[in-house]
C-alpha positions in Angstrom: 46.9 76.5 103.6 47.9 76.7 99.9 51.1 78.1 98.3 51.2 81.2 100.5 50.8 79.8 104.0 53.9 81.4 105.3 56.7 83.6 104.1 58.7 80.9 102.5 56.5 77.9 103.0 55.7 76.5 99.5 55.9 79.8 97.7 58.0 79.3 94.6 58.6 83.1 94.0 59.7 83.7 97.6 62.0 80.6 97.5 63.5 81.8 94.3 64.1 85.2 95.8 65.7 83.7 98.9 68.0 81.6 96.8 69.0 84.7 94.7 69.7 86.6 97.8 72.1 83.8 99.1 73.7 83.8 95.7 74.4 87.6 96.0 75.7 87.1 99.5 78.2 84.6 98.2 79.1 86.2 94.9 79.7 89.7 96.4 81.4 88.2 99.5 79.1 90.3 101.7 79.7 88.2 104.9 83.4 88.4 104.4 83.2 92.2 103.9 81.1 92.5 107.0 83.8 90.6 109.0 86.6 92.9 107.8 84.9 96.2 107.9 83.2 95.2 111.2 86.6 95.1 112.8 87.4 98.6 111.5 84.0 99.7 112.8 84.6 98.4 116.3 88.2 99.6 116.5 87.1 103.1 115.5 84.2 103.1 118.0 86.6 102.1 120.7 89.1 104.8 119.6 86.2 107.4 119.6 85.1 106.3 123.1 88.6 106.7 124.4 88.7 106.9 128.1 85.1 107.7 128.5 83.0 105.1 130.4 81.3 103.8 127.3 81.1 100.1 126.5 81.5 99.2 122.8 80.4 95.7 121.6 79.5 94.1 118.3 80.0 91.4 115.7 80.6 92.1 112.1 78.8 95.3 111.0 76.2 95.0 113.8 77.6 97.1 116.6 76.6 99.3 119.5 77.8 101.3 122.5 76.3 101.5 125.8 76.0 105.1 127.2 74.6 104.0 130.6 78.0 104.3 132.5 78.6 107.7 131.0 75.3 109.2 132.0 74.5 110.5 128.6 70.9 110.4 127.3 70.6 107.8 124.5 67.5 109.2 123.0 69.0 112.7 122.8 72.1 111.2 121.3 70.1 109.5 118.5 68.3 112.7 117.7 71.5 114.6 117.5 73.0 112.0 115.2 69.9 112.1 113.0 70.3 115.8 112.6 73.7 115.2 111.2 72.4 112.5 108.7 73.1 109.3 110.6 70.1 107.1 111.6 70.7 104.7 114.5 68.6 102.8 116.9 68.2 103.6 120.6 67.9 100.4 122.6 67.3 101.6 126.3 70.7 103.2 127.2 72.6 101.8 124.1 72.9 103.0 120.6 72.7 100.3 117.9 74.5 100.7 114.5 73.5 98.3 111.8 74.7 99.6 108.4 74.0 97.7 105.2 76.3 95.0 104.0 77.2 97.0 100.9 78.6 99.9 102.9 82.1 101.0 102.1 84.9 102.0 104.4 84.6 105.6 103.2 80.9 105.6 104.2 81.6 104.1 107.5 84.3 106.7 108.2 81.8 109.5 107.3 79.3 108.2 109.8 81.9 107.5 112.5 83.2 111.0 112.2 79.7 112.3 113.0 79.4 110.0 115.9 82.6 111.4 117.3 81.4 114.9 116.8 78.0 114.2 118.6 79.9 112.5 121.5 82.1 115.4 122.0 79.0 117.8 121.7 77.0 115.7 124.1 79.7 115.5 126.6 80.2 119.3 126.5 76.5 120.1 126.8 74.7 116.9 128.0 70.9 116.9 127.9 69.2 115.5 131.2 67.8 112.1 130.7 64.2 112.0 129.6 64.5 115.5 128.3 63.9 114.5 124.7 60.5 114.6 122.9 58.1 112.0 124.3 56.8 109.6 121.7 59.9 108.0 120.3 59.7 107.1 116.7 60.9 103.6 115.5 63.9 104.5 113.6 65.5 102.2 111.1 68.8 101.0 112.3 70.5 101.8 109.0 70.1 104.0 106.0 69.3 101.2 103.5 69.1 98.0 105.5 70.6 96.0 108.3 73.6 93.8 108.5 72.5 90.7 110.4 72.0 89.1 113.7 74.3 88.6 116.8 76.2 90.7 119.2 79.5 89.8 120.7 81.9 91.6 123.0 85.4 91.4 121.7 88.7 92.6 123.1 90.3 92.8 119.6 93.7 94.1 120.4 96.2 94.8 117.6 97.2 92.1 115.2 99.7 94.1 113.2 103.3 92.9 113.3 105.6 95.3 115.2 107.6 97.2 112.7 110.9 96.6 114.6 110.4 92.8 114.9 112.9 91.0 112.6 111.4 89.4 109.5 112.1 85.8 108.5 112.1 85.0 104.8 112.9 82.0 102.5 114.9 82.6 99.3 116.3 80.3 96.6 119.5 81.2 94.7 119.1 81.6 91.0 121.7 78.9 90.2 119.5 77.2 87.6 117.4 80.2 86.7 116.7 80.9 83.1 113.7 81.6 80.8 113.4 78.2 79.1 109.7 78.0 78.5 106.7 80.5 78.1 103.9 80.3 80.5 103.2 84.1 80.8 103.5 87.0 78.3 106.7 88.2 79.8 108.7 85.1 79.0 110.6 84.8 75.7 113.1 81.9 75.8 114.7 82.8 72.5 115.5 86.3 73.7 117.0 84.9 76.9 119.2 82.3 75.0 120.7 85.1 72.8 122.3 86.8 75.9 122.1 83.9 78.5 125.5 84.5 80.1 125.0 88.1 80.8 121.4 87.7 82.0 122.4 84.8 84.3 125.2 86.9 85.8 122.9 89.8 86.3 120.3 87.6 88.0 122.9 86.3 90.5 124.0 90.0 91.2 120.4 91.1 91.7 119.5 88.2 93.9 122.6 88.8 96.1 121.7 92.5 96.3 118.2 91.6 97.4 119.5 89.2 100.1 122.0 91.9 101.3 119.2 94.4 101.6 117.3 92.0 103.8 120.3 91.4 106.0 120.9 95.1 106.4 117.3 95.4 107.6 118.0 92.7 110.2 115.9 90.1 108.3 116.8 86.3 109.0 117.2 84.7 105.7 116.6 80.9 105.0 117.7 79.4 101.7 116.3 76.4 99.8 118.6 74.7 97.3 118.1 75.2 93.6 117.2 72.3 91.5 118.3 71.5 87.9 115.2 71.6 85.5 113.2 73.9 87.8 114.2 77.4 86.7 111.3 79.1 88.5 112.0 77.5 91.9 113.8 80.8 92.6 110.4 82.4 93.0 109.9 81.0 96.6 106.6 83.0 97.1 104.9 80.5 94.9 106.0 77.4 97.0 103.5 78.0 99.8 102.0 80.5 102.1 102.9 80.6 105.7 100.9 82.1 108.5 101.2 81.4 112.3 103.9 78.8 111.5 101.6 76.7 109.3 102.6 76.2 105.7 100.0 75.6 103.0 101.8 74.1 100.0 101.3 75.0 96.4 99.7 72.9 93.7 100.7 74.5 90.3 98.5 74.8 87.3 101.2 74.8 84.7 102.9 71.4 84.0 106.3 73.3 83.6 106.2 74.0 87.3 104.8 70.9 88.8 108.3 69.4 89.6 108.7 72.1 92.2 105.9 70.7 94.3 107.9 67.6 95.4 111.0 69.6 96.2 109.0 72.3 98.0 107.4 69.6 100.2 110.8 68.2 101.2 112.0 71.7 102.1 109.0 72.4 104.3 109.2 69.0 106.0 112.8 69.9 106.8 111.8 73.4 108.1 109.2 71.7 110.3 111.9 69.3 111.7 114.0 72.4 112.6 111.0 74.1 114.1 110.9 77.0 111.5 107.4 76.0 110.8 104.9 74.1 113.0 103.0 72.2 110.4 102.7 71.4 106.7 99.4 71.3 104.8 98.0 70.8 101.4 95.0 71.9 99.4 92.4 69.5 98.3 93.1 67.2 95.3 92.3 69.0 92.0 92.5 72.5 93.5 95.2 74.7 92.0 96.8 77.1 94.4 100.1 79.0 93.8 101.1 79.9 97.4 101.8 83.5 98.5 101.7 84.6 95.0 97.9 84.4 95.2 97.6 84.7 99.1 98.6 88.0 100.6 98.2 88.5 104.3 96.8 91.9 105.4 97.7 92.2 109.1 95.8 95.5 109.6 92.5 94.1 108.4 93.2 90.5 109.5 92.2 89.1 106.2 93.9 87.0 103.5 93.5 88.6 100.0 93.2 85.8 97.5 93.8 85.9 93.8 92.0 83.7 91.4 91.2 83.5 87.7 94.7 83.0 86.2 96.7 80.4 88.2 94.9 79.7 91.5 91.4 78.4 91.9 88.6 80.3 93.8 88.1 77.2 95.8 91.6 77.5 97.2 90.2 80.0 99.8 88.5 77.0 101.5 91.9 75.5 102.3 93.2 78.9 103.6 90.2 79.2 105.9 90.4 75.7 107.1 94.2 75.7 107.8 94.7 79.3 109.1 91.2 80.0 110.5 91.2 83.5 109.0 88.8 85.5 106.8 89.5 85.7 103.1 88.6 88.2 100.4 88.9 86.9 96.8 90.0 89.1 93.9 89.5 88.0 90.3 92.5 88.6 88.0 91.7 89.2 84.3 95.0 90.0 82.6 97.4 87.1 81.7 100.3 89.6 82.3 99.3 89.8 85.9 98.8 86.2 86.6 99.4 86.2 90.4 98.0 88.6 92.9 101.4 89.7 94.1 102.2 91.1 90.6 99.4 93.8 91.0 98.8 94.1 94.9 101.1 94.8 97.7 100.0 95.4 101.3 102.3 97.8 103.2 103.2 97.7 106.8 100.6 100.1 108.0 97.7 98.7 105.9 98.1 100.8 102.7 97.6 98.8 99.5 99.6 99.4 96.3 97.6 98.0 93.4 97.1 98.1 89.7 93.3 98.3 89.0 93.3 97.1 85.3 94.5 93.8 86.5 91.3 93.1 88.3 87.7 92.4 87.3 85.4 95.3 87.8 83.6 93.7 90.7 86.9 93.0 92.4 88.0 96.6 91.9 84.8 97.8 93.6 85.4 95.3 96.5 89.0 96.5 97.1 88.0 100.1 97.0 85.1 99.5 99.4 87.3 97.8 101.9 90.5 99.8 101.6 89.1 103.3 101.1 91.8 105.9 101.1 94.5 103.3 102.0 94.3 102.2 98.3 97.3 103.5 96.3 96.9 103.1 92.6 100.0 102.7 90.4 100.2 103.6 86.8 100.9 101.5 83.7 104.6 102.3 83.7 105.1 101.2 87.2 102.9 98.1 86.9 104.7 96.9 83.7 108.0 97.2 85.3 106.8 95.1 88.4 106.9 98.0 91.0 103.9 96.5 92.7 105.8 93.1 93.2 107.4 94.6 96.3 108.2 93.6 99.9 107.5 96.0 102.7 109.4 95.6 105.9 108.5 98.4 108.5 109.2 101.7 106.6 111.3 100.2 103.9 109.8 99.0 100.5 112.0 96.8 98.5 111.2 96.9 94.8 112.8 96.7 91.3 111.4 100.0 90.0 109.7 103.1 91.3 108.8 106.2 89.2 109.0 109.6 90.8 105.3 109.5 91.2 105.4 106.3 93.2 108.4 107.4 95.2 106.4 110.5 96.2 103.3 108.5 97.1 105.4 106.2 99.4 107.4 109.0 100.9 104.1 110.9 101.6 103.0 107.8 103.7 106.3 107.5 105.5 107.9 104.8 103.4 111.4 104.6 101.9 111.7 103.1 98.4 114.8 100.8 98.0 115.2 100.0 94.4 117.2 96.8 93.6 118.1 95.9 89.9 116.1 92.7 89.2 115.5 93.0 85.4 116.4 89.3 84.6 113.6 88.2 86.8 111.2 90.5 85.2 111.8 88.5 82.0 110.1 85.6 83.7 107.3 87.7 85.3 108.6 88.4 88.7 110.6 90.6 91.1 111.2 91.1 94.7 108.0 89.7 96.2 108.1 86.7 93.8 111.6 85.9 95.0 110.6 86.0 98.8 108.4 83.9 101.0 107.7 85.3 104.4 107.9 82.8 107.2 107.2 85.1 110.2 103.6 86.4 109.4 101.2 86.2 112.4 97.5 86.5 112.3 97.2 87.8 115.9 94.3 85.3 116.5 96.9 82.7 117.4 98.5 85.0 120.0 95.1 85.8 121.5 94.2 82.1 121.7 97.5 81.5 123.4 96.9 84.2 125.9 93.5 83.0 126.8 94.9 79.4 127.3 97.6 80.8 129.5 95.1 82.7 131.5 
């Protein structure tokens, strides 16, 4: 009885600590990190196991592999791992891995490399079962903590879009494009008006060059009609985000762009009628969400990167989760010059991420580095200010409006070809290739797996 009758029963201090722990879990998106890095962990464990008779299972960052079919001694395996600096838990013939929720991809890969080494070493010189030292110490299942309950066998498969599959995009011609108001630092209506005829002509030429580049790459191009009085309608990425044939429509923060919402809804209802999209959805009333400008699908990690802090609300992630049934990771944008996520982050076809760190809050920088690891490619001030990150990647080709020699080298080193298209008039409104493009063909992979299971 009294205030300390149980761990949390009636103890104000323990209750306060518990509430703060829940706050940290939410604020640092630790459950979301666990889901994303857990998929990487399981995929790498299966890759390490290869053709060996080893069963890998797990959920999130709580994973394990069963050595029983292989004949390897689990206790000896755990001891060999410990000698290499990796603490795991032997559970009969299985090895349990439960790293802390705060672990990074780089740290995971460090441990996984040692697991691969010990597996090769054990297969080459196996110890007989029971040959280990007798009293077995109760080892902690991680270096600094555990990740959470539950195990689940999952046949993940690959969710990445095949590089040779044709893309499908939505564009809008710049028939009414101009800089007529100022809603970001790049926009100067007076400068546009002094040279409007030339800039309008260059905008049409740049847009046609972008469309031609898509068509050369085999991309199917849909167009939505331009509307008088909506100059930024040309930036179709802001109209919605589309995944698995579902379109989640935008709700704009700036009054200057709200007229686009009605037109966008008509366009997507028409696309649904033609079978281009399956369904059309909206965010909750009062929530601001600016489409694929602040929602970027990462096929490798099966997560939607969400931008907030400038145009879209943090709460928009709830609609993305509800409509698409995918995990999200939210990144806070702190610079008015990089007001949408797609102005400072671009996911490439094989999972590398081009990004400009100063556009993000420090906590968001740490989160991205933790999840992406060596796949994160930082661009410098010059490339960022010239909208190089506002790019579209199709297979090995990266379509962008600018690329320094340094950036070209970084892309080429990863096997990508930079295709530079002159889009300077659109830069004056704060956009480039990605802003001008809405992907209609993105697949989460989960929908395909669900369909396979239903068919079976």
